[in-house]
mmJSON file of the N, C-alpha and C atoms, coordinates in Angstrom:
{"data_MODEL":{"atom_site":{
"group_PDB":["ATOM","ATOM","ATOM","ATOM","ATOM","ATOM","ATOM","ATOM","ATOM","ATOM","ATOM","ATOM","ATOM","ATOM","ATOM","ATOM","ATOM","ATOM","ATOM","ATOM","ATOM","ATOM","ATOM","ATOM","ATOM","ATOM","ATOM","ATOM","ATOM","ATOM","ATOM","ATOM","ATOM","ATOM","ATOM","ATOM","ATOM","ATOM","ATOM","ATOM","ATOM","ATOM","ATOM","ATOM","ATOM","ATOM","ATOM","ATOM","ATOM","ATOM","ATOM","ATOM","ATOM","ATOM","ATOM","ATOM","ATOM","ATOM","ATOM","ATOM","ATOM","ATOM","ATOM","ATOM","ATOM","ATOM","ATOM","ATOM","ATOM","ATOM","ATOM","ATOM","ATOM","ATOM","ATOM","ATOM","ATOM","ATOM","ATOM","ATOM","ATOM","ATOM","ATOM","ATOM","ATOM","ATOM","ATOM","ATOM","ATOM","ATOM","ATOM","ATOM","ATOM","ATOM","ATOM","ATOM","ATOM","ATOM","ATOM","ATOM","ATOM","ATOM","ATOM","ATOM","ATOM","ATOM","ATOM","ATOM","ATOM","ATOM","ATOM","ATOM","ATOM","ATOM","ATOM","ATOM","ATOM","ATOM","ATOM","ATOM","ATOM","ATOM","ATOM","ATOM","ATOM","ATOM","ATOM","ATOM","ATOM","ATOM","ATOM","ATOM","ATOM","ATOM","ATOM","ATOM","ATOM","ATOM","ATOM","ATOM","ATOM","ATOM","ATOM","ATOM","ATOM","ATOM","ATOM","ATOM","ATOM","ATOM","ATOM","ATOM","ATOM","ATOM","ATOM","ATOM","ATOM","ATOM","ATOM","ATOM","ATOM","ATOM","ATOM","ATOM","ATOM","ATOM","ATOM","ATOM","ATOM","ATOM","ATOM","ATOM","ATOM","ATOM","ATOM","ATOM","ATOM","ATOM","ATOM","ATOM","ATOM","ATOM","ATOM","ATOM","ATOM","ATOM"],
"id":[1,2,3,4,5,6,7,8,9,10,11,12,13,14,15,16,17,18,19,20,21,22,23,24,25,26,27,28,29,30,31,32,33,34,35,36,37,38,39,40,41,42,43,44,45,46,47,48,49,50,51,52,53,54,55,56,57,58,59,60,61,62,63,64,65,66,67,68,69,70,71,72,73,74,75,76,77,78,79,80,81,82,83,84,85,86,87,88,89,90,91,92,93,94,95,96,97,98,99,100,101,102,103,104,105,106,107,108,109,110,111,112,113,114,115,116,117,118,119,120,121,122,123,124,125,126,127,128,129,130,131,132,133,134,135,136,137,138,139,140,141,142,143,144,145,146,147,148,149,150,151,152,153,154,155,156,157,158,159,160,161,162,163,164,165,166,167,168,169,170,171,172,173,174,175,176,177,178,179,180,181,182,183,184,185,186],
"type_symbol":["N","C","C","N","C","C","N","C","C","N","C","C","N","C","C","N","C","C","N","C","C","N","C","C","N","C","C","N","C","C","N","C","C","N","C","C","N","C","C","N","C","C","N","C","C","N","C","C","N","C","C","N","C","C","N","C","C","N","C","C","N","C","C","N","C","C","N","C","C","N","C","C","N","C","C","N","C","C","N","C","C","N","C","C","N","C","C","N","C","C","N","C","C","N","C","C","N","C","C","N","C","C","N","C","C","N","C","C","N","C","C","N","C","C","N","C","C","N","C","C","N","C","C","N","C","C","N","C","C","N","C","C","N","C","C","N","C","C","N","C","C","N","C","C","N","C","C","N","C","C","N","C","C","N","C","C","N","C","C","N","C","C","N","C","C","N","C","C","N","C","C","N","C","C","N","C","C","N","C","C","N","C","C","N","C","C"],
"label_atom_id":["N","CA","C","N","CA","C","N","CA","C","N","CA","C","N","CA","C","N","CA","C","N","CA","C","N","CA","C","N","CA","C","N","CA","C","N","CA","C","N","CA","C","N","CA","C","N","CA","C","N","CA","C","N","CA","C","N","CA","C","N","CA","C","N","CA","C","N","CA","C","N","CA","C","N","CA","C","N","CA","C","N","CA","C","N","CA","C","N","CA","C","N","CA","C","N","CA","C","N","CA","C","N","CA","C","N","CA","C","N","CA","C","N","CA","C","N","CA","C","N","CA","C","N","CA","C","N","CA","C","N","CA","C","N","CA","C","N","CA","C","N","CA","C","N","CA","C","N","CA","C","N","CA","C","N","CA","C","N","CA","C","N","CA","C","N","CA","C","N","CA","C","N","CA","C","N","CA","C","N","CA","C","N","CA","C","N","CA","C","N","CA","C","N","CA","C","N","CA","C","N","CA","C","N","CA","C","N","CA","C","N","CA","C","N","CA","C"],
"label_alt_id":[null,null,null,null,null,null,null,null,null,null,null,null,null,null,null,null,null,null,null,null,null,null,null,null,null,null,null,null,null,null,null,null,null,null,null,null,null,null,null,null,null,null,null,null,null,null,null,null,null,null,null,null,null,null,null,null,null,null,null,null,null,null,null,null,null,null,null,null,null,null,null,null,null,null,null,null,null,null,null,null,null,null,null,null,null,null,null,null,null,null,null,null,null,null,null,null,null,null,null,null,null,null,null,null,null,null,null,null,null,null,null,null,null,null,null,null,null,null,null,null,null,null,null,null,null,null,null,null,null,null,null,null,null,null,null,null,null,null,null,null,null,null,null,null,null,null,null,null,null,null,null,null,null,null,null,null,null,null,null,null,null,null,null,null,null,null,null,null,null,null,null,null,null,null,null,null,null,null,null,null,null,null,null,null,null,null],
"label_comp_id":["UNK","UNK","UNK","UNK","UNK","UNK","UNK","UNK","UNK","UNK","UNK","UNK","UNK","UNK","UNK","UNK","UNK","UNK","UNK","UNK","UNK","UNK","UNK","UNK","UNK","UNK","UNK","UNK","UNK","UNK","UNK","UNK","UNK","UNK","UNK","UNK","UNK","UNK","UNK","UNK","UNK","UNK","UNK","UNK","UNK","UNK","UNK","UNK","UNK","UNK","UNK","UNK","UNK","UNK","UNK","UNK","UNK","UNK","UNK","UNK","UNK","UNK","UNK","UNK","UNK","UNK","UNK","UNK","UNK","UNK","UNK","UNK","UNK","UNK","UNK","UNK","UNK","UNK","UNK","UNK","UNK","UNK","UNK","UNK","UNK","UNK","UNK","UNK","UNK","UNK","UNK","UNK","UNK","UNK","UNK","UNK","UNK","UNK","UNK","UNK","UNK","UNK","UNK","UNK","UNK","UNK","UNK","UNK","UNK","UNK","UNK","UNK","UNK","UNK","UNK","UNK","UNK","UNK","UNK","UNK","UNK","UNK","UNK","UNK","UNK","UNK","UNK","UNK","UNK","UNK","UNK","UNK","UNK","UNK","UNK","UNK","UNK","UNK","UNK","UNK","UNK","UNK","UNK","UNK","UNK","UNK","UNK","UNK","UNK","UNK","UNK","UNK","UNK","UNK","UNK","UNK","UNK","UNK","UNK","UNK","UNK","UNK","UNK","UNK","UNK","UNK","UNK","UNK","UNK","UNK","UNK","UNK","UNK","UNK","UNK","UNK","UNK","UNK","UNK","UNK","UNK","UNK","UNK","UNK","UNK","UNK"],
"label_asym_id":["A","A","A","A","A","A","A","A","A","A","A","A","A","A","A","A","A","A","A","A","A","A","A","A","A","A","A","A","A","A","A","A","A","A","A","A","A","A","A","A","A","A","A","A","A","A","A","A","A","A","A","A","A","A","A","A","A","A","A","A","A","A","A","A","A","A","A","A","A","A","A","A","A","A","A","A","A","A","A","A","A","A","A","A","A","A","A","A","A","A","A","A","A","A","A","A","A","A","A","A","A","A","A","A","A","A","A","A","A","A","A","A","A","A","A","A","A","A","A","A","A","A","A","A","A","A","A","A","A","A","A","A","A","A","A","A","A","A","A","A","A","A","A","A","A","A","A","A","A","A","A","A","A","A","A","A","A","A","A","A","A","A","A","A","A","A","A","A","A","A","A","A","A","A","A","A","A","A","A","A","A","A","A","A","A","A"],
"label_entity_id":["1","1","1","1","1","1","1","1","1","1","1","1","1","1","1","1","1","1","1","1","1","1","1","1","1","1","1","1","1","1","1","1","1","1","1","1","1","1","1","1","1","1","1","1","1","1","1","1","1","1","1","1","1","1","1","1","1","1","1","1","1","1","1","1","1","1","1","1","1","1","1","1","1","1","1","1","1","1","1","1","1","1","1","1","1","1","1","1","1","1","1","1","1","1","1","1","1","1","1","1","1","1","1","1","1","1","1","1","1","1","1","1","1","1","1","1","1","1","1","1","1","1","1","1","1","1","1","1","1","1","1","1","1","1","1","1","1","1","1","1","1","1","1","1","1","1","1","1","1","1","1","1","1","1","1","1","1","1","1","1","1","1","1","1","1","1","1","1","1","1","1","1","1","1","1","1","1","1","1","1","1","1","1","1","1","1"],
"label_seq_id":[1,1,1,2,2,2,3,3,3,4,4,4,5,5,5,6,6,6,7,7,7,8,8,8,9,9,9,10,10,10,11,11,11,12,12,12,13,13,13,14,14,14,15,15,15,16,16,16,17,17,17,18,18,18,19,19,19,20,20,20,21,21,21,22,22,22,23,23,23,24,24,24,25,25,25,26,26,26,27,27,27,28,28,28,29,29,29,30,30,30,31,31,31,32,32,32,33,33,33,34,34,34,35,35,35,36,36,36,37,37,37,38,38,38,39,39,39,40,40,40,41,41,41,42,42,42,43,43,43,44,44,44,45,45,45,46,46,46,47,47,47,48,48,48,49,49,49,50,50,50,51,51,51,52,52,52,53,53,53,54,54,54,55,55,55,56,56,56,57,57,57,58,58,58,59,59,59,60,60,60,61,61,61,62,62,62],
"pdbx_PDB_ins_code":[null,null,null,null,null,null,null,null,null,null,null,null,null,null,null,null,null,null,null,null,null,null,null,null,null,null,null,null,null,null,null,null,null,null,null,null,null,null,null,null,null,null,null,null,null,null,null,null,null,null,null,null,null,null,null,null,null,null,null,null,null,null,null,null,null,null,null,null,null,null,null,null,null,null,null,null,null,null,null,null,null,null,null,null,null,null,null,null,null,null,null,null,null,null,null,null,null,null,null,null,null,null,null,null,null,null,null,null,null,null,null,null,null,null,null,null,null,null,null,null,null,null,null,null,null,null,null,null,null,null,null,null,null,null,null,null,null,null,null,null,null,null,null,null,null,null,null,null,null,null,null,null,null,null,null,null,null,null,null,null,null,null,null,null,null,null,null,null,null,null,null,null,null,null,null,null,null,null,null,null,null,null,null,null,null,null],
"Cartn_x":[157.038,157.956,157.35,158.202,157.752,157.772,156.652,156.622,157.095,157.158,157.7,156.852,155.535,154.655,154.922,155.082,155.37,156.729,157.7,159.019,158.891,158.119,157.9,157.225,156.217,155.511,156.445,157.292,158.255,159.252,159.712,160.65,159.979,158.719,157.975,157.78,157.444,157.276,158.582,159.663,160.974,161.342,161.055,161.35,160.549,159.279,158.456,159.022,159.488,160.09,161.344,162.163,163.396,163.059,162.053,161.663,161.117,160.356,159.841,160.986,161.946,163.092,163.902,164.08,164.835,164.119,162.796,162.034,162.184,162.17,162.331,163.717,164.734,166.108,166.243,165.64,165.704,165.065,163.908,163.242,164.107,164.709,165.556,166.75,167.365,168.523,168.111,166.956,166.469,166.19,165.589,165.325,166.617,167.628,168.906,169.549,169.475,170.042,169.298,167.947,167.159,167.487,167.598,167.902,169.311,170.254,171.612,171.598,170.861,170.778,170.067,169.035,168.334,169.256,170.123,171.082,172.041,172.538,173.47,172.786,171.563,170.836,170.569,170.15,169.871,171.144,172.26,173.532,173.934,173.735,174.072,173.217,171.908,171.018,171.426,171.723,172.128,173.437,174.379,175.679,175.505,174.668,174.464,173.836,172.858,172.225,173.224,174.037,175.045,176.043,176.452,177.404,176.809,175.551,174.892,174.836,174.515,174.455,175.835,176.868,178.221,178.667,178.322,178.712,177.995,176.764,175.989,176.232,176.854,177.07,178.298,178.183,179.3,179.802,179.54,179.976,181.432,182.003,183.402,183.609,182.574,182.714,183.019,182.66,182.899,184.27],
"Cartn_y":[73.057,73.708,73.763,73.717,73.691,75.112,75.498,76.832,76.773,77.921,78.003,77.228,77.249,76.536,75.035,74.487,73.062,72.708,73.584,73.366,73.349,74.29,74.349,73.075,72.603,71.378,70.166,70.082,68.986,69.036,70.239,70.388,69.995,70.39,70.061,68.545,67.897,66.449,65.744,66.219,65.627,65.793,66.957,67.21,66.262,66.028,65.104,63.686,63.27,61.943,61.818,62.853,62.843,62.786,63.546,63.545,62.186,61.526,60.192,59.199,59.245,58.338,58.613,59.885,60.245,59.749,59.844,59.372,57.864,57.135,55.68,55.318,56.0,55.738,56.061,57.157,57.549,56.48,55.957,54.91,53.661,53.281,52.088,52.268,53.446,53.708,53.692,54.259,54.291,52.877,52.037,50.652,49.889,50.136,49.459,49.873,51.16,51.623,51.013,50.967,50.395,48.923,48.186,46.761,46.563,47.416,47.339,47.581,48.61,48.903,47.784,47.201,46.09,44.894,44.636,43.532,43.781,45.006,45.337,45.179,45.675,45.586,44.134,43.335,41.927,41.191,41.501,40.87,41.278,42.552,43.029,42.331,42.218,41.549,40.098,39.42,38.016,37.88,38.735,38.682,38.923,39.876,40.181,38.999,38.363,37.194,36.059,35.859,34.801,35.078,36.33,36.698,36.448,36.797,36.583,35.094,34.288,32.842,32.313,32.774,32.3,32.743,33.942,34.41,33.642,33.248,32.53,31.028,30.557,29.117,28.698,27.612,27.135,25.785,25.462,24.162,24.229,23.104,23.004,23.564,23.512,23.913,25.398,26.215,27.657,27.981],
"Cartn_z":[41.266,42.178,43.584,44.566,45.955,46.511,47.117,47.717,49.172,49.812,51.173,52.182,51.999,52.925,52.877,51.69,51.546,52.151,51.958,52.56,54.082,54.616,56.059,56.558,55.831,56.221,56.192,55.177,55.089,56.245,56.568,57.687,59.004,59.16,60.37,60.483,59.373,59.359,59.701,59.125,59.398,60.87,61.433,62.844,63.736,63.386,64.164,64.106,62.932,62.794,63.653,63.639,64.437,65.924,66.346,67.756,68.184,67.31,67.628,67.789,66.869,66.954,68.216,68.538,69.739,70.996,71.012,72.168,72.332,71.225,71.28,71.8,71.292,71.739,73.224,73.663,75.072,75.956,75.525,76.301,76.383,75.272,75.262,76.193,76.133,76.997,78.465,78.752,80.125,80.629,79.779,80.164,80.412,79.582,79.771,81.087,81.409,82.676,83.854,83.749,84.835,85.029,83.93,84.062,84.624,84.238,84.775,86.28,86.704,88.135,88.885,88.274,88.915,89.093,88.112,88.232,89.386,89.466,90.549,91.903,92.008,93.274,93.641,92.67,92.978,93.379,92.753,93.133,94.545,94.864,96.199,97.251,96.97,97.926,98.115,97.035,97.111,97.878,97.593,98.266,99.76,100.118,101.52,102.252,101.642,102.254,102.39,101.38,101.428,102.547,102.675,103.718,105.098,105.272,106.56,106.871,105.878,106.086,106.454,105.762,106.057,107.449,107.846,109.172,110.279,110.026,111.035,110.999,109.941,109.787,110.611,111.358,112.17,111.7,110.448,109.942,109.476,109.158,108.747,107.337,106.512,105.105,104.949,105.901,105.771,106.287],
"occupancy":[1.0,1.0,1.0,1.0,1.0,1.0,1.0,1.0,1.0,1.0,1.0,1.0,1.0,1.0,1.0,1.0,1.0,1.0,1.0,1.0,1.0,1.0,1.0,1.0,1.0,1.0,1.0,1.0,1.0,1.0,1.0,1.0,1.0,1.0,1.0,1.0,1.0,1.0,1.0,1.0,1.0,1.0,1.0,1.0,1.0,1.0,1.0,1.0,1.0,1.0,1.0,1.0,1.0,1.0,1.0,1.0,1.0,1.0,1.0,1.0,1.0,1.0,1.0,1.0,1.0,1.0,1.0,1.0,1.0,1.0,1.0,1.0,1.0,1.0,1.0,1.0,1.0,1.0,1.0,1.0,1.0,1.0,1.0,1.0,1.0,1.0,1.0,1.0,1.0,1.0,1.0,1.0,1.0,1.0,1.0,1.0,1.0,1.0,1.0,1.0,1.0,1.0,1.0,1.0,1.0,1.0,1.0,1.0,1.0,1.0,1.0,1.0,1.0,1.0,1.0,1.0,1.0,1.0,1.0,1.0,1.0,1.0,1.0,1.0,1.0,1.0,1.0,1.0,1.0,1.0,1.0,1.0,1.0,1.0,1.0,1.0,1.0,1.0,1.0,1.0,1.0,1.0,1.0,1.0,1.0,1.0,1.0,1.0,1.0,1.0,1.0,1.0,1.0,1.0,1.0,1.0,1.0,1.0,1.0,1.0,1.0,1.0,1.0,1.0,1.0,1.0,1.0,1.0,1.0,1.0,1.0,1.0,1.0,1.0,1.0,1.0,1.0,1.0,1.0,1.0,1.0,1.0,1.0,1.0,1.0,1.0],
"B_iso_or_equiv":[0.0,0.0,0.0,0.0,0.0,0.0,0.0,0.0,0.0,0.0,0.0,0.0,0.0,0.0,0.0,0.0,0.0,0.0,0.0,0.0,0.0,0.0,0.0,0.0,0.0,0.0,0.0,0.0,0.0,0.0,0.0,0.0,0.0,0.0,0.0,0.0,0.0,0.0,0.0,0.0,0.0,0.0,0.0,0.0,0.0,0.0,0.0,0.0,0.0,0.0,0.0,0.0,0.0,0.0,0.0,0.0,0.0,0.0,0.0,0.0,0.0,0.0,0.0,0.0,0.0,0.0,0.0,0.0,0.0,0.0,0.0,0.0,0.0,0.0,0.0,0.0,0.0,0.0,0.0,0.0,0.0,0.0,0.0,0.0,0.0,0.0,0.0,0.0,0.0,0.0,0.0,0.0,0.0,0.0,0.0,0.0,0.0,0.0,0.0,0.0,0.0,0.0,0.0,0.0,0.0,0.0,0.0,0.0,0.0,0.0,0.0,0.0,0.0,0.0,0.0,0.0,0.0,0.0,0.0,0.0,0.0,0.0,0.0,0.0,0.0,0.0,0.0,0.0,0.0,0.0,0.0,0.0,0.0,0.0,0.0,0.0,0.0,0.0,0.0,0.0,0.0,0.0,0.0,0.0,0.0,0.0,0.0,0.0,0.0,0.0,0.0,0.0,0.0,0.0,0.0,0.0,0.0,0.0,0.0,0.0,0.0,0.0,0.0,0.0,0.0,0.0,0.0,0.0,0.0,0.0,0.0,0.0,0.0,0.0,0.0,0.0,0.0,0.0,0.0,0.0,0.0,0.0,0.0,0.0,0.0,0.0],
"pdbx_formal_charge":[null,null,null,null,null,null,null,null,null,null,null,null,null,null,null,null,null,null,null,null,null,null,null,null,null,null,null,null,null,null,null,null,null,null,null,null,null,null,null,null,null,null,null,null,null,null,null,null,null,null,null,null,null,null,null,null,null,null,null,null,null,null,null,null,null,null,null,null,null,null,null,null,null,null,null,null,null,null,null,null,null,null,null,null,null,null,null,null,null,null,null,null,null,null,null,null,null,null,null,null,null,null,null,null,null,null,null,null,null,null,null,null,null,null,null,null,null,null,null,null,null,null,null,null,null,null,null,null,null,null,null,null,null,null,null,null,null,null,null,null,null,null,null,null,null,null,null,null,null,null,null,null,null,null,null,null,null,null,null,null,null,null,null,null,null,null,null,null,null,null,null,null,null,null,null,null,null,null,null,null,null,null,null,null,null,null],
"auth_seq_id":[1,1,1,2,2,2,3,3,3,4,4,4,5,5,5,6,6,6,7,7,7,8,8,8,9,9,9,10,10,10,11,11,11,12,12,12,13,13,13,14,14,14,15,15,15,16,16,16,17,17,17,18,18,18,19,19,19,20,20,20,21,21,21,22,22,22,23,23,23,24,24,24,25,25,25,26,26,26,27,27,27,28,28,28,29,29,29,30,30,30,31,31,31,32,32,32,33,33,33,34,34,34,35,35,35,36,36,36,37,37,37,38,38,38,39,39,39,40,40,40,41,41,41,42,42,42,43,43,43,44,44,44,45,45,45,46,46,46,47,47,47,48,48,48,49,49,49,50,50,50,51,51,51,52,52,52,53,53,53,54,54,54,55,55,55,56,56,56,57,57,57,58,58,58,59,59,59,60,60,60,61,61,61,62,62,62],
"auth_comp_id":["UNK","UNK","UNK","UNK","UNK","UNK","UNK","UNK","UNK","UNK","UNK","UNK","UNK","UNK","UNK","UNK","UNK","UNK","UNK","UNK","UNK","UNK","UNK","UNK","UNK","UNK","UNK","UNK","UNK","UNK","UNK","UNK","UNK","UNK","UNK","UNK","UNK","UNK","UNK","UNK","UNK","UNK","UNK","UNK","UNK","UNK","UNK","UNK","UNK","UNK","UNK","UNK","UNK","UNK","UNK","UNK","UNK","UNK","UNK","UNK","UNK","UNK","UNK","UNK","UNK","UNK","UNK","UNK","UNK","UNK","UNK","UNK","UNK","UNK","UNK","UNK","UNK","UNK","UNK","UNK","UNK","UNK","UNK","UNK","UNK","UNK","UNK","UNK","UNK","UNK","UNK","UNK","UNK","UNK","UNK","UNK","UNK","UNK","UNK","UNK","UNK","UNK","UNK","UNK","UNK","UNK","UNK","UNK","UNK","UNK","UNK","UNK","UNK","UNK","UNK","UNK","UNK","UNK","UNK","UNK","UNK","UNK","UNK","UNK","UNK","UNK","UNK","UNK","UNK","UNK","UNK","UNK","UNK","UNK","UNK","UNK","UNK","UNK","UNK","UNK","UNK","UNK","UNK","UNK","UNK","UNK","UNK","UNK","UNK","UNK","UNK","UNK","UNK","UNK","UNK","UNK","UNK","UNK","UNK","UNK","UNK","UNK","UNK","UNK","UNK","UNK","UNK","UNK","UNK","UNK","UNK","UNK","UNK","UNK","UNK","UNK","UNK","UNK","UNK","UNK","UNK","UNK","UNK","UNK","UNK","UNK"],
"auth_asym_id":["A","A","A","A","A","A","A","A","A","A","A","A","A","A","A","A","A","A","A","A","A","A","A","A","A","A","A","A","A","A","A","A","A","A","A","A","A","A","A","A","A","A","A","A","A","A","A","A","A","A","A","A","A","A","A","A","A","A","A","A","A","A","A","A","A","A","A","A","A","A","A","A","A","A","A","A","A","A","A","A","A","A","A","A","A","A","A","A","A","A","A","A","A","A","A","A","A","A","A","A","A","A","A","A","A","A","A","A","A","A","A","A","A","A","A","A","A","A","A","A","A","A","A","A","A","A","A","A","A","A","A","A","A","A","A","A","A","A","A","A","A","A","A","A","A","A","A","A","A","A","A","A","A","A","A","A","A","A","A","A","A","A","A","A","A","A","A","A","A","A","A","A","A","A","A","A","A","A","A","A","A","A","A","A","A","A"],
"auth_atom_id":["N","CA","C","N","CA","C","N","CA","C","N","CA","C","N","CA","C","N","CA","C","N","CA","C","N","CA","C","N","CA","C","N","CA","C","N","CA","C","N","CA","C","N","CA","C","N","CA","C","N","CA","C","N","CA","C","N","CA","C","N","CA","C","N","CA","C","N","CA","C","N","CA","C","N","CA","C","N","CA","C","N","CA","C","N","CA","C","N","CA","C","N","CA","C","N","CA","C","N","CA","C","N","CA","C","N","CA","C","N","CA","C","N","CA","C","N","CA","C","N","CA","C","N","CA","C","N","CA","C","N","CA","C","N","CA","C","N","CA","C","N","CA","C","N","CA","C","N","CA","C","N","CA","C","N","CA","C","N","CA","C","N","CA","C","N","CA","C","N","CA","C","N","CA","C","N","CA","C","N","CA","C","N","CA","C","N","CA","C","N","CA","C","N","CA","C","N","CA","C","N","CA","C","N","CA","C","N","CA","C","N","CA","C","N","CA","C"],
"pdbx_PDB_model_num":[1,1,1,1,1,1,1,1,1,1,1,1,1,1,1,1,1,1,1,1,1,1,1,1,1,1,1,1,1,1,1,1,1,1,1,1,1,1,1,1,1,1,1,1,1,1,1,1,1,1,1,1,1,1,1,1,1,1,1,1,1,1,1,1,1,1,1,1,1,1,1,1,1,1,1,1,1,1,1,1,1,1,1,1,1,1,1,1,1,1,1,1,1,1,1,1,1,1,1,1,1,1,1,1,1,1,1,1,1,1,1,1,1,1,1,1,1,1,1,1,1,1,1,1,1,1,1,1,1,1,1,1,1,1,1,1,1,1,1,1,1,1,1,1,1,1,1,1,1,1,1,1,1,1,1,1,1,1,1,1,1,1,1,1,1,1,1,1,1,1,1,1,1,1,1,1,1,1,1,1,1,1,1,1,1,1]
}}}
């Protein structure tokens, strides 16, 4: 039979496992958000450079 101390230890172990999994999920979500923001920023930078080139270009193609 399991006494109260063992039940407490099992609950504590389970809580630690849940916290570890939550930390991993949080890191993954944070990385996904960072990569999403980096994509947006890189697209904005590229678009801005392209716009500047088009505005300064005096060729027929533009």
